[in-house]
N, C-alpha and C positions, 0 to 999 in steps of 0.2 A: 153443560153449559158453560164451566170453567174453559174447557177447550176452544170453545168458538169465541169466548171473550179473547182469551190469550191470543189466538191466530187474529182477531180483528186489530187487536192493539199492535202485534208485530207487523201487519200488513199496512195500518196509517201511519207507523214509523218509518216505513220504508218510502211510502207516497210523500209524507211530509219533507222527508230530507231533501228531495228534489226541489220541493216547492220552496224549501224556506229560505233559498238565495234569493238576494234582493233583484229586483231589475236594475240596469244600468243607470236610470235615472233615479234612483232612491235617493232622496235628499233628507238627513235629519236635520237640517236648518231650517226647512219649510216649515210656516207656523201651525199646519195641521198636523205636524208629525207626532207632537205630545199626545194631542187627544186621540188619534188613532190609536196609538200605543197603548194607552191607558184603556182604551175601549177593549182593545186586545186581551189585554190582562184580566179586566172585570169578566170577561166573556168565558175564559179559561177557567176563572176561579167558580164562577156561577156554574157551568160544566160539573166539575168537580164536587162542589156542594150539594148539587141536585142529585148527582150519582149517589152520594154518600146518604142523604136523605131519603132517597127511593131504596137505597138497601136496609136502612135502618126501620122503614115503614114495613118492607115485606118481613122482616125478621120478627118485627111485633106482631103482626098478621098471623104468621105461621106460630108463633108462641102461642097466643090467643086460642087458635084453632085447636091445638094439641090439648090445653086445658080444657076446653070446652068437650072434648072426645069424652074425657072420664066423668063428665059431670053427668049425674042422674037428676032429671027434674021432673 
């Protein structure tokens, strides 16, 4: 699973480097520039936080399942 994740991140980094260049009409003085950039930053932060929470959820679930295996009820 780790190799799939690493491959996905590497392939996305190669694709995003081509997309990251702004188009010729890219204007930072436009009134919508700041809200669009803030939304982008919030979206990236939300994806990172969601990934961390997802990882913690499964780590705790797997931990609880291992504890229940040795439980005699």
